[in-house]
C-alpha positions as CSV (number, residue, x, y, z in Angstrom):
1,X,3.5,-12.9,17.0
2,X,5.3,-12.5,13.7
3,X,8.2,-10.7,12.0
4,X,9.0,-8.9,8.7
5,X,12.1,-8.1,6.8
6,X,13.2,-6.0,3.9
7,X,10.6,-7.7,1.7
8,X,7.7,-6.4,3.9
9,X,4.6,-5.1,2.2
10,X,5.5,-1.6,0.8
11,X,2.8,0.1,2.8
12,X,4.8,-0.7,5.9
13,X,8.4,-0.2,4.8
14,X,7.6,3.1,3.1
15,X,6.2,4.7,6.2
16,X,9.7,6.0,6.8
17,X,10.9,9.4,5.6
18,X,13.6,8.4,3.2
19,X,16.8,10.4,3.1
20,X,17.9,10.6,-0.5
21,X,21.6,9.8,-0.5
22,X,23.9,12.4,-2.1
23,X,21.3,15.1,-2.1
24,X,22.4,18.5,-0.8
25,X,19.6,21.0,-0.6
26,X,16.2,21.4,-2.2
27,X,16.6,23.8,-5.1
28,X,14.1,25.2,-7.5
29,X,14.3,23.5,-10.9
30,X,11.3,23.3,-13.3
31,X,10.0,19.8,-13.9
32,X,7.1,19.6,-16.3
33,X,5.9,16.0,-16.5
34,X,2.3,16.1,-15.3
35,X,1.1,12.8,-16.6
36,X,-0.6,9.9,-14.8
37,X,1.1,6.6,-15.2
38,X,-0.3,3.1,-14.9
39,X,1.7,2.5,-11.7
40,X,1.1,2.8,-8.0
41,X,3.0,5.8,-6.7
42,X,4.7,4.1,-3.7
43,X,7.8,6.1,-2.8
44,X,10.8,4.0,-3.7
45,X,13.1,6.8,-5.1
46,X,15.1,6.3,-8.2
47,X,17.6,8.8,-9.5
48,X,17.3,9.6,-13.2
49,X,20.1,10.5,-15.5
50,X,18.3,13.8,-16.1
51,X,18.8,14.8,-12.4
52,X,15.2,14.2,-11.4
53,X,14.3,11.9,-8.5
54,X,11.5,9.6,-9.8
55,X,9.0,8.2,-7.3
56,X,9.8,4.6,-8.3
57,X,11.2,2.6,-11.2
58,X,7.8,2.1,-12.8
59,X,7.3,5.9,-13.1
60,X,10.8,6.3,-14.7
61,X,9.9,3.7,-17.3
62,X,6.5,5.3,-17.8
63,X,8.0,8.8,-18.5
64,X,10.5,7.2,-20.9
65,X,7.7,5.6,-22.9
66,X,5.8,8.9,-23.0
67,X,8.8,10.9,-24.2
68,X,8.9,12.4,-27.6
69,X,10.3,10.2,-30.4
70,X,14.1,10.6,-30.6
71,X,14.5,11.7,-27.0
72,X,17.3,9.9,-25.3
73,X,15.9,7.6,-22.6
74,X,16.4,8.5,-18.9
75,X,18.4,5.8,-17.1
76,X,18.8,5.0,-13.5
77,X,21.9,6.5,-11.8
78,X,23.6,5.3,-8.7
79,X,26.6,7.6,-8.6
80,X,25.3,9.7,-5.7
81,X,25.9,13.0,-7.5
82,X,23.5,13.2,-10.5
83,X,20.5,14.0,-8.3
84,X,22.2,16.1,-5.7
85,X,19.9,19.0,-6.4
86,X,17.0,17.0,-5.0
87,X,14.5,17.7,-7.7
88,X,11.2,15.9,-7.3
89,X,8.5,15.1,-9.8
90,X,5.5,17.6,-9.5
91,X,3.2,15.0,-8.1
92,X,0.3,16.0,-5.8
93,X,0.3,13.2,-3.2
94,X,0.3,15.1,0.1
95,X,1.8,13.6,3.2
96,X,1.6,14.8,6.8
97,X,4.5,14.9,9.2
98,X,4.5,14.2,12.9
99,X,5.0,18.0,13.5
100,X,1.8,18.8,11.6
101,X,3.2,20.1,8.3
102,X,1.8,19.0,4.9
103,X,4.3,18.3,2.1
104,X,3.1,18.0,-1.5
105,X,4.6,14.5,-1.7
106,X,7.0,12.2,0.0
107,X,9.9,13.2,-2.1
108,X,9.7,16.8,-0.9
109,X,9.7,15.6,2.6
110,X,12.8,13.5,1.9
111,X,14.5,16.6,0.5
112,X,13.6,18.5,3.7
113,X,15.2,15.7,5.7
114,X,18.3,15.8,3.6
115,X,18.7,19.5,4.4
116,X,18.1,18.8,8.1
117,X,20.9,16.2,8.1
118,X,23.3,18.7,6.5
119,X,22.3,21.4,9.0
120,X,22.2,19.0,11.9
121,X,18.5,19.7,12.5
122,X,16.0,17.1,13.8
123,X,14.6,14.7,11.3
124,X,11.0,15.0,10.1
125,X,8.9,11.8,10.6
126,X,5.9,10.8,8.5
127,X,2.6,10.6,10.4
128,X,0.4,9.5,7.5
129,X,0.0,9.9,3.7
130,X,-2.7,12.5,3.4
131,X,-3.1,16.3,4.0
132,X,-2.8,17.1,7.7
133,X,-6.3,17.3,9.2
134,X,-5.3,19.7,12.0
135,X,-2.7,20.5,14.6
136,X,-0.2,17.8,15.7
137,X,-0.5,15.8,18.9
138,X,2.3,14.9,21.3
139,X,2.8,11.4,19.7
140,X,5.8,9.2,19.9
141,X,7.9,8.9,16.7
142,X,8.3,5.1,17.4
143,X,6.7,3.3,14.5
144,X,4.0,0.8,15.3
145,X,2.0,1.1,12.1
146,X,-1.8,0.8,12.1
147,X,-4.5,1.1,9.4
148,X,-7.5,3.3,9.8
149,X,-11.0,2.8,8.4
150,X,-10.1,5.5,5.8
151,X,-7.6,3.0,4.4
152,X,-4.7,5.3,5.4
153,X,-1.6,3.9,7.2
154,X,-0.7,5.8,10.4
155,X,2.6,5.8,12.1
156,X,1.0,4.6,15.4
157,X,-2.3,4.5,17.2
158,X,-1.7,7.9,18.7
159,X,-1.4,9.5,15.2
160,X,-4.6,7.8,14.2
161,X,-6.5,9.1,17.2
162,X,-5.1,12.5,16.6
163,X,-6.3,12.5,13.0
164,X,-9.7,11.3,14.2
165,X,-10.1,14.1,16.7
166,X,-9.1,16.7,14.0
167,X,-11.5,15.1,11.6
168,X,-14.4,15.3,14.0
169,X,-13.6,18.9,14.8
170,X,-14.0,19.7,11.1
171,X,-17.2,17.7,10.8
172,X,-15.6,15.0,8.7
173,X,-16.1,11.3,8.9
174,X,-14.6,9.7,12.1
175,X,-11.5,7.6,11.6
176,X,-11.5,4.4,13.5
177,X,-8.9,1.7,14.1
178,X,-9.2,-1.1,11.5
179,X,-6.1,-3.3,11.9
180,X,-2.5,-3.4,12.9
181,X,0.0,-3.5,10.0
182,X,-0.6,-2.6,6.4
183,X,-3.8,-1.3,4.8
184,X,-4.7,-3.9,2.2
185,X,-6.8,-1.6,0.1
186,X,-4.6,1.5,0.3
187,X,-3.8,3.1,-3.0
188,X,-1.0,5.6,-3.7
189,X,-2.4,7.5,-6.7
190,X,-2.4,11.2,-7.6
191,X,-5.7,13.1,-7.4
192,X,-5.6,14.0,-11.1
193,X,-9.0,13.3,-12.7
194,X,-8.5,11.5,-16.0
195,X,-11.5,9.1,-16.0
196,X,-11.0,5.7,-17.6
197,X,-13.4,2.9,-18.0
198,X,-12.3,-0.5,-16.7
199,X,-13.2,-3.9,-18.2
200,X,-14.9,-4.6,-14.9
201,X,-17.5,-1.9,-15.6
202,X,-16.1,0.5,-13.1
203,X,-15.1,4.1,-14.0
204,X,-11.7,4.8,-12.5
205,X,-10.3,8.3,-11.7
206,X,-7.1,7.5,-13.7
207,X,-4.9,4.6,-14.9
208,X,-3.1,4.5,-11.5
209,X,-6.3,3.4,-9.9
210,X,-6.5,0.5,-12.3
211,X,-3.0,-0.6,-11.5
212,X,-4.0,-0.5,-7.8
213,X,-7.0,-2.7,-8.4
214,X,-5.0,-5.2,-10.3
215,X,-2.5,-5.4,-7.4
216,X,-5.4,-6.2,-5.1
217,X,-6.4,-9.0,-7.4
218,X,-3.0,-10.7,-7.1
219,X,-3.4,-14.5,-7.2
220,X,-7.1,-14.1,-7.9
221,X,-8.9,-15.9,-10.8
222,X,-10.3,-12.5,-11.8
223,X,-9.0,-11.3,-15.2
224,X,-6.7,-8.2,-15.0
225,X,-8.6,-5.0,-15.4
226,X,-7.9,-3.2,-18.7
227,X,-9.2,0.0,-20.3
228,X,-12.3,-0.4,-22.4
229,X,-14.8,1.9,-24.3
230,X,-16.7,4.2,-22.0
231,X,-20.0,2.6,-22.8
232,X,-19.0,-0.4,-20.7
233,X,-19.2,1.8,-17.6
234,X,-22.5,3.5,-18.3
235,X,-25.0,2.9,-15.4
236,X,-27.6,0.3,-15.8
237,X,-31.3,1.3,-15.8
238,X,-32.2,-1.1,-13.1
239,X,-34.3,-0.6,-9.9
240,X,-32.4,-0.2,-6.7
241,X,-33.4,-3.6,-5.4
242,X,-31.1,-5.7,-3.3
243,X,-31.7,-9.3,-4.6
244,X,-28.1,-10.4,-5.1
245,X,-27.1,-13.1,-7.6
246,X,-23.9,-14.8,-8.3
247,X,-22.9,-14.7,-12.0
248,X,-20.2,-16.1,-14.2
249,X,-19.5,-17.0,-17.8
250,X,-17.5,-20.1,-16.8
251,X,-14.2,-18.3,-17.4
252,X,-14.1,-15.3,-15.2
253,X,-14.2,-15.4,-11.4
254,X,-17.9,-15.5,-10.1
255,X,-19.1,-12.0,-9.2
256,X,-21.9,-10.9,-7.0
257,X,-24.4,-8.5,-8.7
258,X,-27.1,-6.5,-6.9
259,X,-29.8,-8.2,-8.8
260,X,-30.6,-10.1,-12.0
261,X,-31.2,-7.0,-14.0
262,X,-27.7,-5.7,-13.2
263,X,-26.2,-9.0,-14.4
264,X,-28.2,-8.9,-17.6
265,X,-27.2,-5.3,-18.2
266,X,-23.5,-6.1,-17.7
267,X,-23.8,-9.1,-20.1
268,X,-25.2,-6.8,-22.8
269,X,-22.7,-4.0,-22.2
270,X,-19.8,-6.3,-22.4
271,X,-21.3,-8.4,-25.3
272,X,-20.9,-11.5,-23.2
273,X,-23.9,-13.8,-23.9
274,X,-22.4,-16.5,-21.6
275,X,-22.6,-14.4,-18.5
276,X,-25.5,-15.9,-16.5
277,X,-26.7,-16.6,-13.0
278,X,-24.7,-19.3,-11.2
279,X,-26.7,-19.1,-8.0
280,X,-29.0,-16.8,-6.1
281,X,-27.6,-14.8,-3.2
282,X,-24.0,-13.5,-2.9
283,X,-21.1,-15.6,-4.2
284,X,-20.1,-17.7,-1.2
285,X,-16.7,-18.7,-2.1
286,X,-13.3,-17.1,-2.9
287,X,-11.6,-17.9,-6.1
288,X,-7.8,-17.9,-5.9
289,X,-5.1,-19.4,-8.0
290,X,-2.9,-22.2,-6.6
291,X,0.2,-20.0,-6.9
292,X,2.4,-20.2,-3.8
293,X,3.5,-16.7,-2.9
294,X,3.3,-16.9,0.9
295,X,2.4,-14.0,3.1
296,X,2.4,-13.7,6.9
297,X,-0.8,-12.4,8.3
298,X,-1.1,-10.2,11.3
299,X,-2.9,-13.2,13.0
300,X,0.4,-15.1,12.9
301,X,-0.8,-17.5,10.2
302,X,1.0,-18.1,6.9
303,X,-1.3,-17.9,3.9
304,X,-0.4,-19.4,0.5
305,X,-0.9,-16.0,-1.2
306,X,-2.6,-12.6,-0.5
307,X,-5.8,-13.7,-2.2
308,X,-6.2,-16.5,0.4
309,X,-5.7,-14.0,3.2
310,X,-8.4,-11.7,1.7
311,X,-10.7,-14.7,1.5
312,X,-10.1,-15.5,5.2
313,X,-11.2,-11.9,6.0
314,X,-14.5,-12.4,4.1
315,X,-15.2,-15.6,6.1
316,X,-14.3,-14.3,9.5
317,X,-16.9,-14.2,12.2
318,X,-18.3,-11.0,13.6
319,X,-16.0,-9.6,16.2
320,X,-12.9,-11.3,14.8
321,X,-9.9,-9.0,14.1
322,X,-9.4,-8.0,10.5
323,X,-6.2,-9.7,9.2
324,X,-3.7,-7.8,7.1
325,X,-0.3,-8.7,5.6
326,X,2.5,-8.2,8.0
327,X,5.3,-9.3,5.7
328,X,6.0,-11.3,2.6
329,X,7.0,-14.9,3.1
330,X,6.1,-17.4,5.8
331,X,5.6,-16.2,9.4
332,X,8.4,-18.3,10.8
333,X,11.6,-17.0,9.2
334,X,14.0,-19.4,11.0
335,X,13.0,-23.0,10.0
336,X,12.1,-25.2,12.9
337,X,11.9,-22.3,15.3
338,X,8.6,-22.1,17.3
339,X,8.0,-18.8,19.0
340,X,4.2,-18.9,19.2
341,X,4.4,-19.0,23.0
342,X,5.2,-15.3,22.9
343,X,2.4,-12.8,23.7
344,X,0.5,-11.2,20.9
345,X,1.1,-7.7,22.1
346,X,2.0,-5.5,19.1
347,X,5.2,-3.7,20.2
348,X,7.6,-3.9,17.2
349,X,11.3,-4.2,17.9
350,X,14.1,-3.8,15.4
351,X,16.8,-6.5,15.5
352,X,20.5,-6.0,14.6
353,X,19.8,-8.3,11.6
354,X,17.6,-5.6,10.0
355,X,14.4,-7.6,10.8
356,X,11.5,-6.1,12.7
357,X,10.0,-8.5,15.2
358,X,6.4,-8.4,16.6
359,X,7.7,-7.8,20.1
360,X,10.7,-8.3,22.3
361,X,9.8,-11.9,23.1
362,X,9.8,-12.7,19.4
363,X,13.2,-11.1,18.9
364,X,14.6,-13.1,21.9
365,X,13.1,-16.3,20.7
366,X,14.5,-15.9,17.2
367,X,17.8,-15.0,18.7
368,X,17.9,-18.3,20.6
369,X,17.1,-20.2,17.4
370,X,19.7,-18.3,15.4
371,X,22.4,-19.0,17.9
372,X,22.1,-22.7,16.9
373,X,23.1,-21.6,13.4
374,X,26.0,-19.5,14.7
375,X,24.3,-16.2,14.5
376,X,23.1,-13.7,17.1
377,X,20.3,-11.1,17.0
378,X,20.6,-8.0,19.2
379,X,18.1,-5.3,19.8
380,X,19.0,-2.4,17.6
381,X,16.1,0.0,18.5
382,X,12.5,0.1,19.6
383,X,10.0,0.2,16.8
384,X,10.1,-0.8,13.1
385,X,13.6,-1.0,11.5
386,X,12.3,0.8,8.4
387,X,11.0,3.9,10.2
């Protein structure tokens, strides 16, 4: 159906277990930086000049801003030797491997892989980003990512079903299949409780959760969520009555409130006298900017931006498949190439051009189109290129 490249949504590209180049073995070195940053904690490792591997560039910048006055800033190193001790930040973001082991975070798993490479041991593959729910299953390591109803991305459907069986055995909520591709609402945030009140009236666990919410609102007319006084998040003394109303002050995106009392309460808490009822019933429309940041949906359609894709999900008929982002950019990567005659079966194939195609037909079709441009695409391996 469609393809993705190196710009694919992070939730897909980061399902791999990254081998940190130049790292030797995992050594014990104290790292005391237990703060929560206003960043999502997606694993895109950056080597710092202090020898620590930072989860991503945003976290490195965050730790620099929190450093004591006069402390030399940590810079990014690409020499391949500064971080060869493989020292990770002490972040509690557990991940589960295909062989059923739980690692404290993705960096620790990457260090394990680096050691395995050195000792010529088998690589460790990521099953999903959460604590292992039980014993492993005999699942393939081929990556055909799927999202569960728990908003966790699984390596493949087998891993999701394995996690579901383990959850049921522990009397936890069942985990069902939600969609192929990325989890639109997945957040990679540490479990540290440092409550902060958002300007949307929601009490978040920490500032990372606010960063995640703002990412979800990309290209939406909603104002970015910022930290506000705690009183804004105090619960309203309203009856639990479901009589939804759509409210706005003429500036912010219309929002659905459970009832008129809740809307009035929010207006008073935020000192916004212009917030009023626009219409009775839930807000029917989506409100997106006209910004063109195309994304390819898992339905093979190109959407102007992620907000428009999310709106399409709210308007879908009962029984229609949930649509997620498969990759950034338009679905048809080779201009003028029409491959929509290919079956919709989701069997990712990695091309020699570093692009993952929806299935072998899509790879072959794009190869035929590329030949006209003097290029050729070979099958490099089964499954996602990034995993």
